N, C-alpha and C positions, 0 to 999 in steps of 0.2 A: 658566094663561093665557099666550099668546105675547106677545112684545114688540110684534109687529105689531098685536095686538088692543089693547094698552095705548095705543099711539100713536094708533090710530083713535079709541079712547074719549076720549082727551085732546082731540083735535080736535073731536069731536062736542060735548063739554061746552063748549068755547070758543065754538063757533058760537052757543050760546044767550046768550052774554054780550054786552050792547049796546056795551061799550067796545072790543071787538076788531073792527077793520074790515079785512077782506080777508086774503089769504094771507100777505103780508109781515109784518103785525102779529101774526098767529096764530103764525107760525114764530118770530118774535123773542120773543114771550111764552113759548112752549113751551121755547125753547132756554135762556133765562136761568134758568128754573125747573129744567130738567134740569142746567144747569151747577152750580147749588147742591147738587143731590143727588150729582152726580158728584164735586164737590169734597169733600163730606162722606165719600163712600166712599173717595176717594183719601187723605183725612186718616188714616183707619184704617190704610192701607197705609204712609203716611209715618211714622206713630208707631212702626212696626216697623223700617222701613228707613233712616230718617234719625236719626242720633244727636241726642239732646236736641231733637227737633222740638217747636216751640211753634206752636200755631195763631194766625194773625193775627186771627182772628175772635173778638170778645167772645162769651162763652158764650151770651148770649140771642139772638145772630144765627146761631148754628150750626143747621143743618137739624134736628138731633135735638131742639133746644129748642123750636122753633116749628112744625115741620112733621111730624116723625116719628110723633107720636101721632095716630092716625086720628080720635080724638075730642077733639083739642086745640083750639086757637084756630080760630074760624070766624066767618062773617058779618061785621058791621061792625067788630067787635073785631079780626079778622084783617086786614082791609083798612087799618084805622087803623095797626096795627103795621107793616105792610109799607110803606105810603106815607109815613108820618110819622116812623117810627123807623129801620127797617132801610135803606131806600133812601138817605136823606140820609147816614147813617153810612158806608155802603159807597162812595158817590160821593166822600167826603172822606177815605177811609182813608189813613193814613200809610204811604207806600210804602217808607219806610226800614226798616220792621220786618223784612221778609223778602221773598224772591222771590215767595212765594205772595201776600203783601199786594199786590204790584205787579200780579199777575194779576187779583185781585179788583177793584182800583181801575180797571184798564184796561177790564175788562168792564162795570162799572156806570156809568162816567162818562157815557156817552151811551145808556144802556139805560132803557127805561120800563116801568112796570107798566100795561098797557092794560086789564086786567080790572077790572070795577067791582063785580061781585057776589061777596061773600065766601063765600056758600054754594057757588057754582060753583067758586070758587077752591080751596076745601077739597076738592072732588071731584077736581079736577085733581091736587092734591098727593097724594091717596090713591092715584091711579093711578100716579103717579111712584114712590111708595114700594114698588110691587110689583116694581120693577127693581133688581137688585143689581149694581152696576158693579164689584164685586170678584169676582163670579162670572165666570170666563173665558168660559163659554158665553154668558151674558147680554151681556157686553161685546162679544164677537165678533158676536153677532146684532144688537146695537144699532149697530155700525159699518155694517152693511148697511142698516139702517133709516135711519141718518143720511145715507148716500149718497142714499137715496131722497128724504129731506127736501131735500137740496141740489138735486137734480134738479128738484124741484117749484118751486123758486125761478124756474125758467125761465118759469113761467106767472104769476109774481107781478110783473108789470109790468117796470120797469127793473131789478129784482133779477136778471133773467136773465143780465146781464153777468158775474155772479159764478161761473158754472159752466163749466169747461172739461171736455169729455168725458174720462173717466178713461183711456181708451185712448190719447188724445193725450198727456196728462201722463206716463203710464207709458212710452210710446215715447221721449219727449224725455229723460226721466231715464235710461232704459236706455242710450241712445246717448251721452249726456254722461258717464255712468258716474262719479259722484262717489266720491272716495276719502276715507277717514277722515283728518281733519286739514285738509281743504280747506274754505274758507269758502263758504257757499251762501246766496244771497239771491234772494227773489222780491219785487221792489219794488212790486208791485201784486197782493198775494197772494190777494185775495178770500177764499174759504172754506178755502184752504190745500191745494188739490190737489197742487201741485208740492212743497210742504213735506212732506206726508204720504208721497208717493211717494219722496222723497229719504230720509225717515226709515226707511221699510221697506227701501230699497236699502242703506243704511249699517248697519242693525242687525246684519247678518251679520258685519260687520267688527269688532264690539265684543266684547271678551273679558275685559277687566279693568276695575276701578273707574276707573283713570286714563284708559283709552280712553273710558269712558262720559262722563267730564267733558269730554274733547275733543269728543266726539260732540254733547253738549248745547250746547256753545258755537258749534258750526259752522253751525247752522240758524237763519236769520233771515228774517223776513217783515215787510212794512210794508203797512198797509191804511188808507185814509183814511176809509172809511165805517163807521158804528157796527155795522150789522147783520152784514155779512160779517166784521168783526173779531170780534164775539161768536161767530159760527159757527166761525171759524178757531181761536180760542182753545180752544173746546170740542172741536173736531175733534182738535187736537194732544194735548189731555189724554186723549182716548179712545185715541190711539195711544201712550200711555205717555210723553208728553213733558211734563214737569211744570214746566219753567222757562218764564218769559215770553219765548218766541222770536219773538212777533209784536207789533208796537207800532202804535198809532194815529198816523198821520202821513201827510204828503204830501211825498215826496222832491223833487217838482218845485218846491216852495216855497222850497227852499234855493238860494242862488246857486251856479251851476255852478262858479265859480272857487273856492268854499270847499271843494270835495271834494279832499282831499289824499291823500298816499301812505298815511296810516293808515286811510283808508276803502276802499282797494283790495281787490277780492275775487277769489277763484279761479273761482267759477261763478255765473252768473245764469240762472235758469230762470223764464220769465214769459209771461203772456198779457195785455199791457197793454190797458186798455179802448180799443177803436178806435171811431172815430166820435164819441168823447167830446170835449168842448170844455172847456178849463180856464178858470177864472175870470179876469177882467181883471187884468192885471199879472203873472200867473204867468210869461208868456213873457219878461218883462224880466229874469228870473233867468238867462237864457241869453245867450250871445254873439249879436250882431246877426244873423249868418248862419243861426242855428238858430231864430230867433224865429217861433213859430206858436202857435195856441191848440189845435191838434190833439194830444190826449193821447198817442197811440201814437208820434208823431214825437218829441215831447219825451223820452219814455222811452227811445227808441232812442238819441238823442244822449247821454242820461245814462248808459246802460249802457256805451257805448263809453268814456266817461270813467271809470267805476267799475271796469272790469276791470283786473286786474294784467296785465303782460306775460306771455303764456302762459296767461292766464285764458280761459275758454271760456263761450259763451252759446248757449242754445237759446230762441228767441222766436217766438211766434205773431203774424203780421202779415197784414193784409188785402191783396188785390190792389192796392188804391188806393195803398199805400205803394210797391209795385213799379213802377207806371207813372207815379206822380205827379211833378210838376215843381216848380220854385220851391224852397222850403225843403226839400222832400223830396229833390230832386236833390242839394242841398248836404250833407244828412245821409248820403245813400247814398255820395257821394264820400268823405266823412270815414270811413265804415264800411270802404270798400274800400282806402283808403290806410293806415288804422291797424290793420286786422284782415284776417285771411284768411277771407273769406266763402266757405267751401269747398262748402257744400251748401244747396240750397233744395228742400224737399219740398213739392210742390204738391198740396194737398188738394182733393177735388172738392166740388161744391155739397152743401149739406145737413149737413155735419159739425156745424155749430153750430145746426141746427134745434132748436126753433122760434124761437130768439132772432134768428138772421139766416140768410138764404140766401146771403149774400155768400161768395165763395170766399176761402179763407185759405191761408196758407203757413207752413211751419216753416223758419226760418232758423237755420243752425248756423255759428258763426264763432269764431275764436280770435284774441285780441289779440296784437299785436307784430310781425307781418309783413304786408306788403300782399298783396292778393288777386292771384293769377296766373290761376287758372281757377275757374269755378263749375260744379259738377255740379248738374244738375236731375234730380229724380225725380218723375214724375207718379203719384200714388197712385190705383190703379184701384178701381172699385166691385167688390165680390165678384160672382160669377156670379149673374145673376137679380135683382140690386139696381139700381134706377135712381136712388135717392136715400136718404138716411138720414132717420129721424124719431125722435120721442121713444120709440116702441115698439121700433124697430130701430136703435139707435145704432151708430156705428163700433166695431169690436171689436179688442182688442189683437192677436189672432192674425193680423189682416190685415197688420200691420206686420212679420210674419216675412219678407215679400218684401223690404222695405227693409233689414232686418237682414242678410239673406243677401247682398244687393247691396253693402252698406256696405264690406266688405273685399274685394270682387271686382268692382270697378266696370267693368272693361273686358270682362267676360264677355258674349258675344253674346246669351245667353238673356234678358238684361235690357234689350236694346237698344230695344224698343218703349216702355219706360217711362223710360229714362235718356238724357241727352245732356249734353255739356260745352260751355261757352261761355267764351272767353278774356276776361280783364279788358279787353284792348284793344278787343274788340268791344263790350263793355258801355259803355266810355268813348265810343266812336263813336256809341252810341245815346243819348248824353247821360244815362248812368246809368239808363236804363230797364231794369229787371230783369225785366220782364214778357215773358219769352221763351217762346213757344209750343212745344209738343212737335213737333219736325220729322218725327217718325216717324208722325204721325197726320194724316189729311186735315184741312186747315184748315177751320174752321167760322167764317165771318165774322159769323154772327148772335150777338151777345152776348145773355146772358140779361137779363131785366128788372132783376135785382139788380145785374148788372155795369154796365148803362147808368146806373142810379141812382147807383151808386158813382162812376162816371166824372163824372156831373153834379155830385155833391157835392164831389168832388175839385177839379173845375174852379172851382166857386164858392169853395172854400177858398183856391185859388191866387190868384183875383182879389182876395179879401179880404186875403190876405197881401201882395200887391203894393201894394194901396191903403194898407195900414198902413206899408209901407216908404216909400212916397212921402210920407205924412204925417210920418213920423219925420224924413226928410231935410229937408222943408220947415220943420219945427219947429226942427231944429238950425240951418238956414240963417237963420231969422228971429231966433234967439237971438244 
């Protein structure tokens, strides 16, 4: 039986359970159960490869004790064990035992068992038992299945924000070109696309046990929501990354001034949630000039702060950030004064379909010297393609054009896609980075998505100005 068949069977069984409501819950349920099986299979490997390895799991909570026997616990007895014994114990696990204990605790702290029917639960376990994650072929196939599960999150309501097309993450990592020993962070890592691409990129540079230790210390992710955090942790384990490289947290909730030299990083790769609004009070962690509830703006301000001199970043941002004013203007001014914003790759409509049709941009910059010129590159659709969709997403081969241009920017053959704008011109535009391609006929008709984005941006700017007036009046009254 193929793994594809296993996954389909698991989902069909879960659909019969009254406790599991919708795609997001079904995926969360499936992934924590797969995590336990993956962890069990990894422990077999760690017992061989890690000297004196000791499992953080008490014997009765190990997969082989309660799940491996096809005719073991089932029905009400199984549900009672899972809900009233195992889950409470794993949520309170002592993280000082080992790195593996930290992984388990972080996964289960905000994970729930949605299934209610113990017989159906046993059927799901039996399907999972058919997959051997120590079998290279099974593991490789499951990676592909797992990518499909992540893509399906796009249709699971708000969960869609967690998936960046693989081709985009791959291109950004390829261009940034991380080197062994450099610290890498995704501060809003979702399901771990940038982290796994970085892991695959760096693997080739690891040859000794010492280099492996350096490698494992260099990858870091932060994710505030439970489901993508669970997915990311499992994703990293499937990529052979066994230390807890991703933590549950919100970096925006820490005061901006508390980030010091020890926190500085070599590389940031990220697609912060755009259009998201942070909870009240989060913006007060930032200096007055950067205060906004817009998540992407706060992350951009934070990234500038976190990079070392010489550190580099590749970030996905919507058009609204490029043309937005108010706080957005001040953050872009900070970006251009503190960093060399050398390249903006403008992506066409539909790259993030079906989650959003809004146009997005890839910004590449290096901390330490101010911007002198910005090169723009407009990514074209392939021949015969008018937009991307779930069935025909953007492909990594399409970025060969940008890769060839990257080191040969003045070449005439790229002129219809590329153009250069001076920092002085951007300043004269009040830091409006939304510069249209001068080599193409202007199209004054904005798409409905762009009009909506401009409307939302204007509303956000009005709200931001109102907040500033309130703050000034409050201070004056004090």
